[in-house]
C-alpha positions, 0 to 999 in steps of 0.5 A: 197044386198039392200042399206038399208041392207048395211046402217044397216050393216055400222051402226052396224060396225061404232057403234060397242063398242070395249070391250078391254081396249085401253091401254092394250099393251102400251109401257109405261105400267109398268105391267108384260105382262106374256105371250108369242107370242103364247098367244098373237096370240091366244088373237088377233085371239079371238078378231076378232072372238068375234067381228065377233060373236058380229056383227052377233048377232047384225045383227040377232037381228036387223032382228027379 
């Protein structure tokens, strides 16, 4: 991988906007959680998958 390609990928990762609320799982959040560990695991898995898909989309659009 060339240095320019690494710089582009670094830029995409650093500037990636997190689409999830910062306070969704805070200890002082008094809202009802209403899900179990399996659901939480699925949620975390989907966060990573969504981020991967977003970054790949950004890379593909950057090389067009």
